[in-house]
N, C-alpha and C positions, 0 to 999 in steps of 0.2 A: 312463382317467385321470379323477380327480375334478374337479368343476367348479371348485372353488377353486384347484386346481393350474393349470388353464387360465388363470384370472384372474391368478394370480401370474406366470406366464410372460409373458402379454401385458403386464403392468405393467412387467416387466423390459425387454421389447423396446421399449416406448414410452419408458420412462425413458432407455434407452441412445440411442434415436433423438433425443430432445430434447437430451441432453448432447452428442451428436455434432454437432448443428446449432450449438450454442454454440462448440464447438471449431473447427468449420469457419469460423465467423465470425471467430474469432481468427486462423486461418491466412490467410484472405483479407486481413484488415487488415495483418498482418505482411508478407505477400508483396507487397502493393500499395503500401505506404507509401514515402515518400521519405526521411524523416529517419532517421539511425542510431538515434535513441532508440527508435523503434518497430520499425524494420526489423531492427536488430541486437540491441538490448537487450530488445526485446519488452515495453516499458513500456506495456502496454495490457491491457484486459480486456473480456470479452463475457459476456452473460447473457440469459436469456429470462424474461419475467414473464407472469403470467396477466392476465385482463381486470380483476381487482380490484387489480392492482398488487403481487401477491405474487411474489417470486422463486421460480422453479420449477427452473431448471437453469442452471449456469454452467460456463464453461471453467476449467481449472486455471491461473488467471492470478494477479493481484495481490490479496492479501487486503484491503489497505486500500482498494482500489478497490471491490471486490465488496460488502463489508459496508456501504458507504455508498450503494450504488446505489438501494436502495428509496426513500430520501428524494428522489432525483432523479426517479424515476418518479412519486412522489406529487406533486411540484411540477409536472410536466408534465400530469398528469391534471386538475389544477385548471383547466387551459386548454382542456379538452374537445377533445383532438386528434381530427381526422378520420382516415379510413382511410388516406389517402395522405400524411398529414403526417409530417414529420420535425422534431423539436425539437432545438435546441442550447442548452446551458447550461454555465456553469462557476462561477457565483456560489456561493461557499461557504455563503452564508446562504439559498440557495434550492435546496438539494439537491446542491451541488458539494462539493469537498474543498479544493483550492487551485487557483489560476487556470490553471496549465499543464495540469491535467487537464480536458480538454474532453469533455463527455458528449453523445452523440446518443441520442435516444429516438424510436422509430418504432412505428406500429401494425402489427400482424400479424393473421393469420387467427385467432389464439388469444389475443392480448393485446398484448405489447410486446416489442420487441428493443432491447437497450441495448449500446452500446460506450462505453468510457471510455479515452482515450489521452492520455498526457503529451506535449504538443506542445513542440518545442524552443524556441519563443518565442511569447509572446502579448502582446508589447508591454511597456510599463512602463519603469522608470528604468534597468534594466540588461539587457544582452543575455542571453537565456535565461530572463528573468522569474523568477529565483530570487535576488533581492538579499539579501545578508546583513543589511542595515540597514533594511529597509522598515518603515514605521510605519503605513501605511494600505493598503487594497486598491489605491488609485489608484497607489501606487508599484510595484505588482507586475504590472500589465498591464490588459488589456481585461476588464472585468467583463460577463459575458453572462448576463442573467436568462433564464428559459425563453422561447425565441423560435422561431417557425416559421422553418425554414431553407429559403431559396430562393436562386436565383442572385444576386439583388441583395444579400441579407443576407450571403451568403458573400463577395461581392466587397468589401463594406464591412468585414467582419471582417478579412480578410487584409491589406487596405490599411493597417490600424492595427497590424500586426505586422511584425517583421523577416523578411526572406527570404520575401516573400509567395507566390512560386511554390512553394516547399517546403511552406509552410503549406497552400496550396490542394491540393497533392498528398496531404498527409496527411488533410485533410478528405474528399477524394474516396475515399481508401482506406477511411475509416470508412463513408462512404455505400455503398460496394460491399459491405461486410460486412452492412449492413442489407438491401440488395436480395437478397443471398444468403439471409438468414434468412427474409424474406418468401416467397421462392420455395420454400425447403425446407419451411416450415411448411404452405404450401398443398399441396405434394406429399404430405406426411404425412397431412393431413386427407383428401385425395382417396383415399389408399391405405387408411387405417384407419377413416375416418369422423370428422368433427369432434367429435361428441358423445363418442366413445370417447377421443379425445385429451384433451378437456377433463376427462373423468372421471379419466383417468390423471394429469393435472396436479394435480387436487385430492388424489388419493390419495398422490402423491409428496410433496406438502407435508405431509399428515397423517402419513405414515410417518416423515419426518425429525423431526417434532415428537415422535412417540411414542418414537423411539429416544433422543433427547436427554433427554426427561423420565425415561425409565427409567434412563439413566445418571446423571442428577442424583440420583435417589432412592437410588442406591447410595453417594453421597458422604456424609460426615458432616454432619449439620445443625449450624448454629452461625453465629456472626459472627466474621469473620477480618479483621484490619486490616494494611495495608501502607503504606509510605512510600518515596518516592524523590525525586530532585531533577533539575531541568534546569539547564544551565549557561548562563545569560543573561550578557550583558556586565556588567550591574550587580550580579551575584551570583546565588546559587542560588535557583531557584523551586521551591517545595515542592509535590509531588503527594501527596495522601492518598486512600486507597481503603479502603472497608469493604465486604466481600463477605458477604452473608447467604444461606446455603443453607437452604431449608425445604422438605422433601419433594422434589417434582419441579420446583421453581422456584428461580431464583437472582436476587438483586438486587445491583447494583453501584452504590455511592454514593460520590461524590467530594467530599462536604462537607469543608471544611477545606483544599481545594486553593487555591493562590494565585489572586488576581484576575488577569483578563486584563491584559497589560502592554503597554508602549509599543514593543514589537518585534514579531517575526513568529512566535513560538513558540505563538501562540494556536491553538486548535482549534475549528472549528464542531462542534456536537453530533453531526453525522453521522459525523465521523472518530472521535470518542470512542466512539460506539456500535460502529463497525467494529472497533476494537481490543478492545472487550469481547467481541464475538461471536467473534473469533479465539481468545481465551483459553478461552472456554467450549467451543468446538469441540475445542481441544487436549486438554482435560481430560475430555471426555465421549465423543465419537464422532469421532475425527479422520479415520477412513477412510470415513465416511458420505458418499455423494454429496450434495453440498450443495444445500439449498433453503432458502427463508425460514422453513420450518417449524422448522428448527434454532434460529432466533432467538426463536420464540414464547414459550418459558419464561423469557426474559431481560428484566429491567427495568434500565434505566440512568438514573441521576440525576446531574446535575452542576449546581451553582448557576449561575443566570443571571448573566452577566458575569464568570464565572471563566475561568481559563485553558483549561478543557475545555468551556466552553459560551459562547464569546466572542460578542460582539454587534458588528454593523457600526458603523463601518468598520474594525474591527481587522484588521491584517495577519495572514496565516495561512500564508505560504509554507513556513515550517519546521514548522508544526503537523502537517501531513499526513505529513511524512517523518521528523521527529525526535520531536516530542511523542507521536505515536502509538506509537513504540517504547517510550517511557518509561511510557506507560499500561500496556503489556503487562508490563514489568518490575515495576511497582508492584503489579499484580494477582497476578502469580506470587509476589511477596514476601508478599502477604497469604495466599495459599492454601498457601504452603510450610509453614505451621505445622500444616496439617491433612493435606496430601497430599505424596507424593514428586514434587517438581518439579526440573527441571534448574537448575544454577547459571546466573547471568546470562551472556548472550551479549554481543556487542559493543554492542548497544543504540543503534545509529546506522546511518544509510544512507550517511554520508560523501559528501554531495552536492558535486559539482564542476561548475562551469559556466564555459566559456570563450566569448568572443564579441566581435564588433565589428559594424559595420554590414554586413559582408559574410558573416559566418557566425555560427552559434550551435551550441554543442556541450554536452551535459549527460550526466553519468553518475553512477551511485552505485557504491560499492565494497563488496565482501564483507569479512568479518572472521571472528573466532572465535566459534563457538557454545559455550555453556556445557556442561560435562560433565554427563552424566545419572547417575542412581543406579547404573547398571550398564554404562556405556560412556563412552569419551572423546567429547568434543565434536568435530564436524567442523571443518575449517579452511577459510578462504577462501570462506565461504558468506554469502549474505544471510540475515539473522536477523529473526525475527518477521514484520513485515507486508510486507516486500518479497520479490519472487520474480523479479527480473530477471536478465539475463545481463550480462556485461562485453563491451563492444564489442571485437571482435578487432583487434589492432594493425594488421593489414593494411588492414582496412576503415576504421579511424580515420585512418590516415596517408594513405590514398588520397583521402579526402573533405575533410579539414580541415588547416589549417596547424599541425599538432601532431605531435610525434614521441614515441613511447613509448620511453623510455630504459630502463625497468626495470619488470617486473611479476613479483613473486616472493612466496613465503611469508615472513612475518616470524617466523622460527624462534625458538621459546622464548617467544613472547608469551602463550601460553596458560597459565593458572594451574595449578600443580602440585596433586596430590592423589592419592587412590586412583584416581581417573580424572581425566585431564588435560583442561583446556579446549582448544578448538581455537585454532590460531594465526591471527593476522591476516595482512594482506598489506602489501607495500610497492609503491607505484606511483609512477613518476616520469614526468611529461609535460613536454616542452620546447616552449615557444611559438616558432613560426617567423616570426611577424609580430606587431606590437603588437596587444594585445587587452585585454579586461577579464577578471578572474578573480573569481568568487564561490565561497566555501567555506561550507557550512553543515554542521556536524558536532557530535557530542556525545561524551561519555566521554573528554574531554581533561583535565579536572580530576579526575574521579572514575573509578576503575577499575571494570570489571564485577566484581561480588562473587562470590566462591566460596561454596559451600554445605557445611554440616556439616563444617567444618574445612578444606575445600579453599581454596587460595590464590586471590587475585584475579588476573584477567588484567591484562596491561599496558595502560595507557591509550594512546590514540592521539596522534599528533603531526601537525601540518601545518607544512611548511617551504617557504619561498621562497628559493632560492639559499642554502640552509643556515641561514637565519634563521627562528626560530619565528614562526608566525602564530597568532592566536587561533582559537578554535573556530569563530567566525563572522567572516568577513572578506571585503571586496570591495576590490580594488585594481587598478592598472594593471600590465600586463606589457609588457616590451620584448621584441623579438626576441632569442631566446637564453636567456630566463629559464627556470629549472627549478623546477617545482612537485613536491614530494615529499609523499606522504600515507602515513603509517604507521597502519594501522587497528588497533583494539583487539583483544586476545585475549579468549577466553572464560574464565570462572571455572572453577576446579577443583572437584571433588566428593569429599568425604570426607577424613579425616585419613590421613597417611602415604602411602607410595608402594607400588605393586605391586612384587613381587619383581623383575620384569623391568626396573624403572626404578631399583632401588636401586644 
């Protein structure tokens, strides 16, 4: 066997070992956590970084988490972490995304291990820390700059959050994942040699960059523009994107996007970058084992003080979950003039939060994916940057004073066309005791658009006891109140119907 073949085999073995460590971190976090949001919905992510802060391996978790992680590691590295340090942060303007996503960063034998988990509450004005009407970060919860985590810091943090024992349990689950990573990386270095592991990490990063650059070089050069809107209470907020492809590089510029506003649809730049990275991966090498090298050919620009590069103390709760989806739609709108891309999917995560001083519960809901040039869109799935599950009815009803009255497909909500958009879902939850409800959603005024003559998908609806709620709402619930969410369908693709649908 040639020497280069031995090297390639060893690289595959070491790459698989590193990815398996990230996956095992996620399994430990999910299996050890207390809240349904992590344990059942798996709203968490894990990744490994090298000593220079480059992402090398990740688990197949949440795209919006993972693409923003490098900023968190960079923020921690500025504090010169020691070998046994674990840092905690959630500050969106110091490497975080939105406040419920709490990130831990620890040193390892080869660099850093990172977990990010959406905690069911981090304090703030409303249970669940996802208020529909927040205007500053202080409304949304406890803001944690990069901080060394020890027992005293942990005790102080959970004391400022609702359900502190559940919060403590989820923090400990994250810490368990980090201890696992430290042990597994030490074992890998003992078995294979630290220098060889480091060399493999460098090559994995370089390999991802080469593959994405090669894929970009096969795309048509040019400048492509797209536009879309977000549904703020005061009216639509415009997003504009210009995508420039030149050889093996791509630049994404959001000049002309609305200024940051007095609500919570604002994005820190880390979330904007994450959405951009997702789109580039989809269009170049979607099956490539991800590392930060895939992001190296990508440049992202957004005006300072705009909706997509907000400045403190702007609220950001919805930016991470809703604006991120619209960035993806806007970029696909731009690139759809040059490449075959799918029709628009539901374009929202349909965020629902219930809670009082005794409990907090958060979930997101799937909907219709847009139809592709050669296939129907799937139904009842999370679209774009989310990759979570739905809490099983049995687990939800066992843990919380809520009852699942209905969870079904919203038949016919997908747009017609040569290929149909996927259908949304209908979900009904009944409150069994007084609590607060927060809904943050999109695509209620504007339908997901079809492509190339396909029809638009149906917009979503939020209802309380049969009465329409706005896209963003926070209100009181009495025992017996019924919340019904109808999620959007995906757009159809192409004119006319297939013979089987006629």
